[in-house]
LUMLUMNU-544966 format. One record per residue (C-alpha): y, z, x; residue in three letters; residue number from 0. Coordinates in nm, 3 decimals. Layout:
// LUMLUMNU-544966
<node Y="Y" Z="Z" X="X" code="ALA" pos="NUM"/>
...
***
This chain:
// LUMLUMNU-544966
<node Y="5.507" Z="7.494" X="-20.947" code="MET" pos="0"/>
<node Y="5.249" Z="7.770" X="-20.948" code="THR" pos="1"/>
<node Y="4.899" Z="7.668" X="-21.045" code="PHE" pos="2"/>
<node Y="4.865" Z="7.749" X="-21.412" code="GLN" pos="3"/>
<node Y="4.556" Z="7.894" X="-21.594" code="LEU" pos="4"/>
<node Y="4.584" Z="7.813" X="-21.975" code="VAL" pos="5"/>
<node Y="4.317" Z="8.005" X="-22.147" code="CYS" pos="6"/>
<node Y="4.203" Z="7.900" X="-22.484" code="GLU" pos="7"/>
<node Y="4.170" Z="8.140" X="-22.767" code="ILE" pos="8"/>
<node Y="3.883" Z="8.131" X="-23.021" code="GLU" pos="9"/>
<node Y="4.085" Z="8.138" X="-23.348" code="PRO" pos="10"/>
<node Y="3.938" Z="8.331" X="-23.645" code="PRO" pos="11"/>
<node Y="3.751" Z="8.181" X="-23.939" code="THR" pos="12"/>
<node Y="3.835" Z="8.483" X="-24.150" code="ARG" pos="13"/>
<node Y="4.176" Z="8.638" X="-24.219" code="PRO" pos="14"/>
<node Y="4.155" Z="8.911" X="-23.929" code="ASP" pos="15"/>
<node Y="4.327" Z="8.882" X="-23.614" code="LEU" pos="16"/>
<node Y="4.157" Z="9.190" X="-23.445" code="LYS" pos="17"/>
<node Y="3.938" Z="8.970" X="-23.224" code="ARG" pos="18"/>
<node Y="4.219" Z="8.736" X="-23.139" code="VAL" pos="19"/>
<node Y="4.439" Z="9.027" X="-23.026" code="ARG" pos="20"/>
<node Y="4.145" Z="9.158" X="-22.801" code="HIS" pos="21"/>
<node Y="4.109" Z="8.804" X="-22.643" code="GLN" pos="22"/>
<node Y="4.488" Z="8.797" X="-22.568" code="ILE" pos="23"/>
<node Y="4.498" Z="9.145" X="-22.442" code="GLY" pos="24"/>
<node Y="4.195" Z="9.087" X="-22.219" code="THR" pos="25"/>
<node Y="4.296" Z="8.748" X="-22.085" code="LEU" pos="26"/>
<node Y="4.655" Z="8.828" X="-22.027" code="SER" pos="27"/>
<node Y="4.583" Z="8.973" X="-21.696" code="THR" pos="28"/>
<node Y="4.484" Z="8.610" X="-21.557" code="ILE" pos="29"/>
<node Y="4.625" Z="8.369" X="-21.807" code="ALA" pos="30"/>
<node Y="4.973" Z="8.221" X="-21.768" code="HIS" pos="31"/>
<node Y="4.955" Z="8.070" X="-22.129" code="SER" pos="32"/>
<node Y="4.719" Z="8.052" X="-22.422" code="PHE" pos="33"/>
<node Y="4.618" Z="7.739" X="-22.613" code="LEU" pos="34"/>
<node Y="4.512" Z="7.782" X="-22.986" code="ILE" pos="35"/>
<node Y="4.279" Z="7.531" X="-23.121" code="PRO" pos="36"/>
<node Y="4.334" Z="7.372" X="-23.462" code="ASP" pos="37"/>
<node Y="4.019" Z="7.369" X="-23.683" code="ASN" pos="38"/>
<node Y="3.818" Z="7.293" X="-23.375" code="HIS" pos="39"/>
<node Y="3.454" Z="7.159" X="-23.448" code="ILE" pos="40"/>
<node Y="3.538" Z="7.092" X="-23.795" code="GLY" pos="41"/>
<node Y="3.569" Z="7.451" X="-23.899" code="ARG" pos="42"/>
<node Y="3.844" Z="7.587" X="-24.093" code="ALA" pos="43"/>
<node Y="4.039" Z="7.860" X="-23.899" code="THR" pos="44"/>
<node Y="4.363" Z="8.051" X="-23.928" code="VAL" pos="45"/>
<node Y="4.661" Z="7.845" X="-23.856" code="SER" pos="46"/>
<node Y="4.704" Z="7.764" X="-23.489" code="SER" pos="47"/>
<node Y="5.082" Z="7.808" X="-23.541" code="VAL" pos="48"/>
<node Y="5.019" Z="8.153" X="-23.677" code="ALA" pos="49"/>
<node Y="4.800" Z="8.274" X="-23.396" code="VAL" pos="50"/>
<node Y="5.060" Z="8.111" X="-23.144" code="ALA" pos="51"/>
<node Y="5.313" Z="8.351" X="-23.305" code="HIS" pos="52"/>
<node Y="5.072" Z="8.627" X="-23.247" code="GLU" pos="53"/>
<node Y="5.047" Z="8.537" X="-22.875" code="VAL" pos="54"/>
<node Y="5.418" Z="8.557" X="-22.836" code="GLN" pos="55"/>
<node Y="5.449" Z="8.882" X="-23.035" code="ALA" pos="56"/>
<node Y="5.204" Z="9.035" X="-22.765" code="MET" pos="57"/>
<node Y="5.445" Z="8.908" X="-22.483" code="GLY" pos="58"/>
<node Y="5.246" Z="8.586" X="-22.400" code="GLY" pos="59"/>
<node Y="5.325" Z="8.211" X="-22.378" code="ARG" pos="60"/>
<node Y="5.153" Z="7.999" X="-22.644" code="SER" pos="61"/>
<node Y="5.078" Z="7.633" X="-22.711" code="ILE" pos="62"/>
<node Y="4.963" Z="7.550" X="-23.051" code="ALA" pos="63"/>
<node Y="4.729" Z="7.271" X="-23.102" code="CYS" pos="64"/>
<node Y="4.773" Z="7.026" X="-23.396" code="LEU" pos="65"/>
<node Y="4.532" Z="6.759" X="-23.482" code="ASN" pos="66"/>
<node Y="4.584" Z="6.441" X="-23.665" code="SER" pos="67"/>
<node Y="4.263" Z="6.448" X="-23.851" code="ARG" pos="68"/>
<node Y="4.372" Z="6.717" X="-24.094" code="ASP" pos="69"/>
<node Y="4.749" Z="6.632" X="-24.160" code="ARG" pos="70"/>
<node Y="4.963" Z="6.364" X="-24.341" code="ASN" pos="71"/>
<node Y="5.329" Z="6.327" X="-24.254" code="LEU" pos="72"/>
<node Y="5.427" Z="6.608" X="-24.504" code="LEU" pos="73"/>
<node Y="5.173" Z="6.848" X="-24.347" code="GLY" pos="74"/>
<node Y="5.296" Z="6.780" X="-24.007" code="LEU" pos="75"/>
<node Y="5.660" Z="6.838" X="-24.103" code="ARG" pos="76"/>
<node Y="5.550" Z="7.154" X="-24.271" code="ARG" pos="77"/>
<node Y="5.393" Z="7.288" X="-23.959" code="ASP" pos="78"/>
<node Y="5.681" Z="7.174" X="-23.733" code="LEU" pos="79"/>
<node Y="5.923" Z="7.383" X="-23.974" code="LEU" pos="80"/>
<node Y="5.674" Z="7.679" X="-23.972" code="THR" pos="81"/>
<node Y="5.667" Z="7.680" X="-23.590" code="ALA" pos="82"/>
<node Y="6.056" Z="7.654" X="-23.566" code="ALA" pos="83"/>
<node Y="6.070" Z="7.970" X="-23.784" code="ALA" pos="84"/>
<node Y="5.826" Z="8.148" X="-23.558" code="TYR" pos="85"/>
<node Y="5.982" Z="8.028" X="-23.234" code="GLY" pos="86"/>
<node Y="5.675" Z="7.829" X="-23.139" code="VAL" pos="87"/>
<node Y="5.798" Z="7.549" X="-22.929" code="GLU" pos="88"/>
<node Y="5.496" Z="7.385" X="-22.734" code="GLU" pos="89"/>
<node Y="5.227" Z="7.178" X="-22.889" code="PHE" pos="90"/>
<node Y="4.913" Z="7.000" X="-22.795" code="LEU" pos="91"/>
<node Y="4.846" Z="6.703" X="-23.018" code="PHE" pos="92"/>
<node Y="4.479" Z="6.585" X="-23.045" code="VAL" pos="93"/>
<node Y="4.277" Z="6.357" X="-23.269" code="HIS" pos="94"/>
<node Y="4.045" Z="6.626" X="-23.375" code="GLY" pos="95"/>
<node Y="3.656" Z="6.637" X="-23.376" code="ASP" pos="96"/>
<node Y="3.498" Z="6.406" X="-23.658" code="LYS" pos="97"/>
<node Y="3.472" Z="6.638" X="-23.982" code="PRO" pos="98"/>
<node Y="3.148" Z="6.682" X="-24.151" code="ALA" pos="99"/>
<node Y="3.254" Z="6.496" X="-24.464" code="SER" pos="100"/>
<node Y="3.350" Z="6.196" X="-24.252" code="GLY" pos="101"/>
<node Y="3.695" Z="6.190" X="-24.411" code="ASN" pos="102"/>
<node Y="4.048" Z="6.223" X="-24.280" code="ARG" pos="103"/>
<node Y="4.347" Z="6.393" X="-24.450" code="ALA" pos="104"/>
<node Y="4.592" Z="6.099" X="-24.374" code="GLY" pos="105"/>
<node Y="4.676" Z="5.808" X="-24.152" code="ASP" pos="106"/>
<node Y="4.855" Z="6.010" X="-23.869" code="LEU" pos="107"/>
<node Y="4.758" Z="5.936" X="-23.523" code="THR" pos="108"/>
<node Y="4.841" Z="6.141" X="-23.214" code="VAL" pos="109"/>
<node Y="5.087" Z="5.858" X="-23.115" code="ARG" pos="110"/>
<node Y="5.262" Z="5.870" X="-23.459" code="SER" pos="111"/>
<node Y="5.266" Z="6.253" X="-23.437" code="MET" pos="112"/>
<node Y="5.443" Z="6.246" X="-23.104" code="ILE" pos="113"/>
<node Y="5.690" Z="5.992" X="-23.227" code="GLU" pos="114"/>
<node Y="5.760" Z="6.182" X="-23.552" code="GLU" pos="115"/>
<node Y="5.802" Z="6.516" X="-23.366" code="THR" pos="116"/>
<node Y="6.056" Z="6.374" X="-23.116" code="ARG" pos="117"/>
<node Y="6.278" Z="6.282" X="-23.428" code="GLU" pos="118"/>
<node Y="6.203" Z="6.568" X="-23.654" code="PHE" pos="119"/>
<node Y="6.197" Z="6.861" X="-23.399" code="SER" pos="120"/>
<node Y="6.368" Z="6.747" X="-23.079" code="PRO" pos="121"/>
<node Y="6.348" Z="6.982" X="-22.795" code="GLY" pos="122"/>
<node Y="5.994" Z="7.096" X="-22.833" code="VAL" pos="123"/>
<node Y="5.753" Z="7.031" X="-22.566" code="ARG" pos="124"/>
<node Y="5.464" Z="6.806" X="-22.648" code="ILE" pos="125"/>
<node Y="5.138" Z="6.755" X="-22.474" code="GLY" pos="126"/>
<node Y="4.857" Z="6.511" X="-22.532" code="ALA" pos="127"/>
<node Y="4.483" Z="6.500" X="-22.445" code="ALA" pos="128"/>
<node Y="4.350" Z="6.248" X="-22.206" code="ALA" pos="129"/>
<node Y="3.990" Z="6.132" X="-22.160" code="GLY" pos="130"/>
<node Y="3.844" Z="6.032" X="-21.828" code="LEU" pos="131"/>
<node Y="3.953" Z="5.689" X="-21.861" code="ARG" pos="132"/>
<node Y="4.265" Z="5.489" X="-21.795" code="PRO" pos="133"/>
<node Y="4.564" Z="5.654" X="-21.947" code="LEU" pos="134"/>
<node Y="4.753" Z="5.433" X="-22.204" code="PRO" pos="135"/>
<node Y="5.133" Z="5.405" X="-22.150" code="ALA" pos="136"/>
<node Y="5.237" Z="5.596" X="-22.465" code="TRP" pos="137"/>
<node Y="5.053" Z="5.906" X="-22.334" code="LYS" pos="138"/>
<node Y="5.259" Z="5.893" X="-22.034" code="ARG" pos="139"/>
<node Y="5.554" Z="5.994" X="-22.239" code="ALA" pos="140"/>
<node Y="5.410" Z="6.337" X="-22.314" code="ALA" pos="141"/>
<node Y="5.553" Z="6.646" X="-22.149" code="ASP" pos="142"/>
<node Y="5.223" Z="6.743" X="-22.016" code="PHE" pos="143"/>
<node Y="4.855" Z="6.625" X="-22.036" code="LEU" pos="144"/>
<node Y="4.521" Z="6.813" X="-22.090" code="PHE" pos="145"/>
<node Y="4.230" Z="6.622" X="-21.931" code="VAL" pos="146"/>
<node Y="3.895" Z="6.657" X="-22.106" code="GLN" pos="147"/>
<node Y="3.663" Z="6.928" X="-22.018" code="VAL" pos="148"/>
<node Y="3.438" Z="6.792" X="-21.711" code="SER" pos="149"/>
<node Y="3.170" Z="6.957" X="-21.521" code="PHE" pos="150"/>
<node Y="3.230" Z="6.729" X="-21.215" code="SER" pos="151"/>
<node Y="3.521" Z="6.808" X="-20.980" code="LEU" pos="152"/>
<node Y="3.453" Z="6.458" X="-20.823" code="GLU" pos="153"/>
<node Y="3.507" Z="6.288" X="-21.174" code="ALA" pos="154"/>
<node Y="3.830" Z="6.483" X="-21.218" code="LEU" pos="155"/>
<node Y="3.962" Z="6.393" X="-20.879" code="LEU" pos="156"/>
<node Y="3.884" Z="6.024" X="-20.944" code="ARG" pos="157"/>
<node Y="4.050" Z="6.021" X="-21.277" code="TRP" pos="158"/>
<node Y="4.357" Z="6.186" X="-21.103" code="ARG" pos="159"/>
<node Y="4.374" Z="5.944" X="-20.827" code="GLU" pos="160"/>
<node Y="4.387" Z="5.648" X="-21.063" code="ALA" pos="161"/>
<node Y="4.633" Z="5.795" X="-21.314" code="ASN" pos="162"/>
<node Y="4.956" Z="5.902" X="-21.129" code="GLN" pos="163"/>
<node Y="5.210" Z="6.078" X="-21.349" code="VAL" pos="164"/>
<node Y="5.497" Z="6.288" X="-21.301" code="GLU" pos="165"/>
<node Y="5.436" Z="6.552" X="-21.583" code="VAL" pos="166"/>
<node Y="5.197" Z="6.852" X="-21.536" code="PRO" pos="167"/>
<node Y="4.835" Z="6.771" X="-21.583" code="VAL" pos="168"/>
<node Y="4.574" Z="7.044" X="-21.663" code="TYR" pos="169"/>
<node Y="4.194" Z="6.971" X="-21.593" code="ALA" pos="170"/>
<node Y="3.957" Z="7.087" X="-21.877" code="GLY" pos="171"/>
<node Y="3.684" Z="7.355" X="-21.778" code="VAL" pos="172"/>
<node Y="3.445" Z="7.518" X="-22.017" code="MET" pos="173"/>
<node Y="3.206" Z="7.802" X="-21.985" code="VAL" pos="174"/>
<node Y="2.851" Z="7.722" X="-22.120" code="LEU" pos="175"/>
<node Y="2.768" Z="8.051" X="-22.288" code="ALA" pos="176"/>
<node Y="2.388" Z="7.969" X="-22.352" code="SER" pos="177"/>
<node Y="2.129" Z="7.688" X="-22.327" code="GLU" pos="178"/>
<node Y="2.166" Z="7.640" X="-22.709" code="THR" pos="179"/>
<node Y="2.559" Z="7.614" X="-22.664" code="HIS" pos="180"/>
<node Y="2.511" Z="7.350" X="-22.397" code="ALA" pos="181"/>
<node Y="2.279" Z="7.139" X="-22.614" code="ARG" pos="182"/>
<node Y="2.520" Z="7.172" X="-22.913" code="ARG" pos="183"/>
<node Y="2.815" Z="7.056" X="-22.711" code="MET" pos="184"/>
<node Y="2.621" Z="6.756" X="-22.556" code="ALA" pos="185"/>
<node Y="2.523" Z="6.640" X="-22.907" code="ALA" pos="186"/>
<node Y="2.872" Z="6.700" X="-23.067" code="ALA" pos="187"/>
<node Y="3.084" Z="6.552" X="-22.773" code="ILE" pos="188"/>
<node Y="2.876" Z="6.288" X="-22.598" code="PRO" pos="189"/>
<node Y="3.185" Z="6.203" X="-22.382" code="ALA" pos="190"/>
<node Y="3.127" Z="6.543" X="-22.190" code="ILE" pos="191"/>
<node Y="2.856" Z="6.492" X="-21.927" code="ASP" pos="192"/>
<node Y="2.652" Z="6.817" X="-21.890" code="ILE" pos="193"/>
<node Y="2.447" Z="6.830" X="-21.582" code="PRO" pos="194"/>
<node Y="2.067" Z="6.909" X="-21.663" code="ASP" pos="195"/>
<node Y="2.049" Z="7.153" X="-21.355" code="ASP" pos="196"/>
<node Y="2.343" Z="7.357" X="-21.502" code="LEU" pos="197"/>
<node Y="2.175" Z="7.375" X="-21.843" code="VAL" pos="198"/>
<node Y="1.853" Z="7.495" X="-21.672" code="ALA" pos="199"/>
<node Y="2.045" Z="7.746" X="-21.472" code="ARG" pos="200"/>
<node Y="2.221" Z="7.884" X="-21.805" code="VAL" pos="201"/>
<node Y="1.882" Z="7.898" X="-21.974" code="ALA" pos="202"/>
<node Y="1.744" Z="8.116" X="-21.683" code="ALA" pos="203"/>
<node Y="2.049" Z="8.328" X="-21.632" code="ASP" pos="204"/>
<node Y="2.320" Z="8.412" X="-21.899" code="ARG" pos="205"/>
<node Y="2.582" Z="8.457" X="-21.634" code="MET" pos="206"/>
<node Y="2.525" Z="8.118" X="-21.470" code="ALA" pos="207"/>
<node Y="2.768" Z="7.932" X="-21.704" code="GLY" pos="208"/>
<node Y="3.044" Z="8.188" X="-21.629" code="VAL" pos="209"/>
<node Y="2.991" Z="8.152" X="-21.254" code="ALA" pos="210"/>
<node Y="2.992" Z="7.776" X="-21.262" code="ALA" pos="211"/>
<node Y="3.316" Z="7.775" X="-21.477" code="ALA" pos="212"/>
<node Y="3.490" Z="8.012" X="-21.257" code="CYS" pos="213"/>
<node Y="3.389" Z="7.825" X="-20.936" code="GLU" pos="214"/>
<node Y="3.504" Z="7.496" X="-21.093" code="GLN" pos="215"/>
<node Y="3.832" Z="7.660" X="-21.176" code="VAL" pos="216"/>
<node Y="3.897" Z="7.773" X="-20.818" code="LEU" pos="217"/>
<node Y="3.777" Z="7.438" X="-20.677" code="ALA" pos="218"/>
<node Y="4.037" Z="7.250" X="-20.888" code="ILE" pos="219"/>
<node Y="4.295" Z="7.484" X="-20.776" code="ARG" pos="220"/>
<node Y="4.205" Z="7.443" X="-20.420" code="ASP" pos="221"/>
<node Y="4.203" Z="7.069" X="-20.442" code="SER" pos="222"/>
<node Y="4.579" Z="7.053" X="-20.522" code="GLY" pos="223"/>
<node Y="4.533" Z="6.758" X="-20.748" code="ALA" pos="224"/>
<node Y="4.620" Z="6.940" X="-21.067" code="PHE" pos="225"/>
<node Y="4.901" Z="7.156" X="-21.192" code="ASP" pos="226"/>
<node Y="4.657" Z="7.385" X="-21.360" code="GLY" pos="227"/>
<node Y="4.341" Z="7.440" X="-21.566" code="VAL" pos="228"/>
<node Y="4.258" Z="7.438" X="-21.936" code="HIS" pos="229"/>
<node Y="3.984" Z="7.698" X="-21.939" code="LEU" pos="230"/>
<node Y="3.775" Z="7.743" X="-22.240" code="VAL" pos="231"/>
<node Y="3.588" Z="8.072" X="-22.195" code="PRO" pos="232"/>
<node Y="3.429" Z="8.074" X="-22.547" code="VAL" pos="233"/>
<node Y="3.287" Z="8.415" X="-22.633" code="SER" pos="234"/>
<node Y="3.251" Z="8.510" X="-22.253" code="ARG" pos="235"/>
<node Y="3.616" Z="8.578" X="-22.209" code="TYR" pos="236"/>
<node Y="3.556" Z="8.945" X="-22.079" code="ARG" pos="237"/>
<node Y="3.324" Z="8.801" X="-21.817" code="ASP" pos="238"/>
<node Y="3.553" Z="8.532" X="-21.720" code="VAL" pos="239"/>
<node Y="3.838" Z="8.778" X="-21.675" code="GLU" pos="240"/>
<node Y="3.651" Z="9.017" X="-21.448" code="SER" pos="241"/>
<node Y="3.551" Z="8.729" X="-21.226" code="ARG" pos="242"/>
<node Y="3.886" Z="8.557" X="-21.191" code="LEU" pos="243"/>
<node Y="4.101" Z="8.873" X="-21.187" code="ALA" pos="244"/>
<node Y="4.126" Z="8.887" X="-20.796" code="GLY" pos="245"/>
<node Y="4.225" Z="8.530" X="-20.783" code="ALA" pos="246"/>
<node Y="4.496" Z="8.511" X="-21.049" code="PHE" pos="247"/>
<node Y="4.663" Z="8.869" X="-21.092" code="ARG" pos="248"/>
***
């Protein structure tokens, strides 16, 4: 299997897909597929299923993210029916970041979403997110795994060695766009360990975060331990594309 680069799209918070189309068009030179988040960081965005359909309309392969935080059973079935109507057949199920209100829409979990989807929409491919800790048995039944973003190749390799699975596994890599972005991510997601020296480099040079992420992508590829990378370029997708073009075209 060819090493896969899955690029995450920043979904729109307004009913305008112009920027989404620009991201898809720019990153299509290096991306094998696109992941579309679902109300990430607790913000309302255009439906991930609708954006996944847009990716496919532009000739790309899409993975629609659905979180358990914002759904009850009826909402999940609605999204699966919508996806079937649009021809969207790959999903990543996640818990979802904690909403500002502290409230959840229903009692679904990632595990129950997987079980329900297997019954309601057989044939679709379902992925699950994995933290850098022992993988529970039920996640091993997913069709693919996305490992959480990490800035440490060594930590990713230790996790991979300890969690042997037969399904494709994609390591998470994120671009730090600025010092402010780094501090915000560290506060919002404490499980992601961001090195202080990298934050300092990003503060001194706005391209340092792009360079570090691209180097991490290539190091993961060269390790041979993963089937691909889930790359989160945030607003720096043009810079990422220009740096990785030679390696992935």
